[in-house]
N, C-alpha and C positions, 0 to 999 in steps of 0.2 A: 504494500500500500504506500502511496506517495505521502510524504510529510504534509502536514497542514499548510496550505498556501497562505502566506501573510496577506490577509485582506480583512483584518479583524474588525469587530464592532466592540467598542467599550462603552459601558453604561454608567460607570461609577468612578469619576475622577473629579477631584475638587480643584476648580480653576484657581482659587486663591491659595492653593498649596502646590502649584505646579511650576514654580519658578526654577529656571535653570540656575545652577550654582554660579555661573559667570554673571548672570543678571542680578542675582541676589547680592553678590559681593559688590558689584558696581553701585547698586542702589543704596546699600548700607553706607558706603563711603560718601556717596552723593548727598544723602540726607543727614550725614554726620551722626549716624546711630552708633552708640557705644557698643563695641563688639570685640571679641577676641579673634575674629576671623580676619586674616590679612591676605590670604590667598585662596584660590579655588580649591586647592588641595585641603586647606583647613576646613572648608565647609564639608567636603566629602568625608573627611576623617573625623571631624569633631561635631558636626551638626547632623549630617545624615545618620539616621538610625539603622544600624545594620546588625545589632544584637538585641535580643529581647529585653524590653524595659520591665519595670515592676508593675506598671498599670497603664491603662488607656489614658488616664489623666495626665501622666507625665508626657505622653506624646502630644496630647492636645495643648499642653503648655508651650510646646515648640512653635505653635501657630502665631504666638505673639510677635515673633521676629518678622514674620511676613506682614503682619498688620502695620508694623512700623515703617515699611517701605511702600505700602499701598496708598500713596499720598495724592497723586495727581492723575488726571485723566490720561495724560500721555503715558504714564507708567502702566495703567490698566490696559490701555490699548496694546502696548508692547507685549505685556504678559500674555494677553489673549492670542495675539498673532503668533507668538513663539509656541504657545501650547498647541495650536493647530499645526504649525510647522513640525513640532516634535512628534505629534501623532502620525503625521504623514511619514516621517522618517522611521517610525516603528512599524509601518505596514498597516496602519489603521485606516479603514475606508470611511467609517462613520463613528462619531464620538459624541457622547452627551457629557457636557461639563456642567458643574454646579457651583454656586457660590451663595454666601449669605450677605444680603445687603447690610444687615446690622454689623456683622463682623468687619466687612470691607469698609463700611462707612465710619467706623470708630475713629480712625486716624485720618481719613481722607479729607481733603480740602474742598471737596465738591459734594453736591447733593446726590442722593441715591439715584435719581434719574440720570444725572450726568455720568455717574459711575457705570450704570447699566449701558448707556449709549456708548461709552468708551469700550467696554467689554465687547459689545456687539460689533462695533466697528472693527476692532482687532480680529475678531472671529471671522467676520465677512471677508476681510482682506486675506486672512490666512486660507480660507476656503477657496477663494478665487485663485490664489497662487498655487494651491496644492491639489484641488479637486476633492478634498475631504468634505464630507457632509457633517454638519455639527448643529447641536442645539443646546439651549441653556435651561437649566433647572434652578428655580428659586428656593433657597433654603430658609426655613424658619428655624432659628437657633433656640434651643431649649434654655440656655443659661442666661438669657437677657430678660426673662420675665414675660408674663402674659400680655402686658401692654405692648411690648415690642413684637410679640408673636402676632397680635392682631394687626399692628401697623405693617408688618411684613406681608401678611396675607392681603391687606388692603392694596399694598404696592404691587403684589403679583397679579391681582385681579384687575387693577387699573391698567396694567401693562400686559394684559393677557396675550397679546399678539407677539410679545418678545420672549415668552417662556413656553417650553414644551411640557413642563410639569412643575410640581412643588414637592418639597422634601421637608422632613423634620430631622434635625441632627443635633449632636452635642451629647454631653454626658447623660446616660439613661437613668442612673440611680438618682432617685428623688424627683424625676421628671417623667412620670409614666405617660404613655400615649394618650390615655383617656382625658388628661388635663387639656388636651388640644382639640377636643371634639368639635367645638363650635367653629373655630376658624377653618378647620379642614372640611367640615360639612359645606362651607361656602365654596371651597374649591371644587368639591364633587358636584355641587349644584351648578357651577359654572362650566362644567365639563373639562376641568383641568386635571390631567392624570396625576396620581399620587404615588410616590415612593417614600418609604419611611425607614430611617435608621432604627433598627430594633433587633434585639437578640444578638447584639455584639458583646456588650458588657453585662446586660441584664438577661433574665431568663426567658423561657418560651412564652410566658404570660404576656410579655410586651409585644411579641409577634402577633399573638391572638388579638390584642387590642389594636395594633396597627391595621390589621385586616378588618375586624368587625366594627371597630369604633371610628377609625379614620379612613376606611375605604381604600387601603393600599392595594395596588395591583402588582407592586414589586416591593421587596424588602431589601434595604441596604444592610449587607452582611448577613444577618439572620441565622448565623451558625448555631445559636443555642436552641434553635428549633429541633435539633436532633434529640433533645432531652424529652420530647413529647411525641409519642407514637401517633396519637390522634392528630396532632398538628401536622405531622409529616403527611398523613393521609389527606388532610385538607389541602395542603400546598400542592400535592400531586393531582388531586381531583380537580381543583379549580385553576391549576396551572399558574400559580402565583410564583413569580421568579424571585430567587435569592441572588442578590448582587454580591457574590463572594469576593473577598480580597485576601487571598491566602497569605501573601507576604506580610501584609498589614496585620492580619489576625495573629500570626506567630510573633511578630515584633511587639505588639501591644499586649501580648499574653492573653488575648481573647481565647486562644487555645494554648495548651501547654507546649506543644511541639508540632512539627510537621506530621509526625506519625499519628497524632490524635485529631488532625483536621478532619471534619466530617464530610468534606466535599465528595469523596468517592461513594460514601453511603447515601448521601442525598441524591446523587445522580442515579444510583442503582434503584432507589425507591421511586423513581419517576418524577422527582421534584425538578422543575426547570431551574438551572443555575447558569450564571455567567461568571467569568473570571475578569478581575479588574485590578488596577494599580492603586486606587484610593488617593494617595498623596505622593506622587513621584518626587516632589520637591523636598520631601522628608525622608522617604524610604529609598530614593535613588534607584527605582526599578522601572523597567519598561514593560509593556504588555507582552511582548515576545518573551521576555525573561520570566514573566508569571507563567506563561504556558509551558516553558521549558522546566520550571520548577515543579509544576503539576505532574509532568511526566516523570521527572527524576525522583521526587520525594513522595508523591501520592500514587505513583504507579498507573497514571492514566494513559490510555492508549491514544493513538492517532484518531481512531474512531470516536473516542470519548471527547477529544478536543474539538472535532468537527461538530459533534452534537452540541457542545457547550457554545460554540460560536453561532450555531444555528439558533439556539435558544435566544442568545443576545439579539440577533437580527430580528427575530419574530416579536420579541417583547420590547423593542425600542419604542420610545415615545416620539421619535422623529417621524414626521409625516411621510407616508409612503409616496 
């Protein structure tokens, strides 16, 4: 059988955590951000996470460095253009990028709308230059409170034509999905597709709530679903896709090791899954490397990889 042909679809990549190390270094110095990183090699060796951390929270804390350089529309446009260009270099033919207006806007000198326009402009230029198809998902961030969640959903619905879907992301502990029922019901009523970060650090109950309370058609990560046999049956029956991010899951200790990652068992149970990079600007991984690691560490076959990429294509929120 021929190896899988690089023409991948990626569904789960955070745009605001997709900075090239060269770009991050340049921006840190340009904005005079206090940092220990003086070279690109410093970022790769000291900032990129290549060994398992103690918790997901430690990884999320790394995002603050990105916030400090997401200052101007010119920067956001550049980051978006480079993200599409990098996707093309990885053999990706279509990609869904996501970002949080609250997170990006915390340090930005521009309005949420201006930031959105800058991201879209960079993506459009990147797509025109490479032929990659791309879409943008709006993230509601758990950690900023309910008022910010409502404001973010207002923004997503006001600019419905700019987004292919909405997401809920951030630390799960203390922020159960059911808390966000009202804003996400508005998204469903408006016909905006929903994917939810759930079952990454919290248990299977959060995946149930993402589906039954928030109306998710896809789940970001979702690996803790393996703890609940009935949930596995539900995911398989209703073909609700799990956007797995194996390298991220290992490095954040969402799983103890590659050997314990549930991806092969999920696939065998008929649950649709995709493989994704999550945060390439933190984990330093490409989508092709994710597929290679799935073969090497999880024992997936070329046929499995084809099935996984097929699931990603069929479950994409990008308009056909």
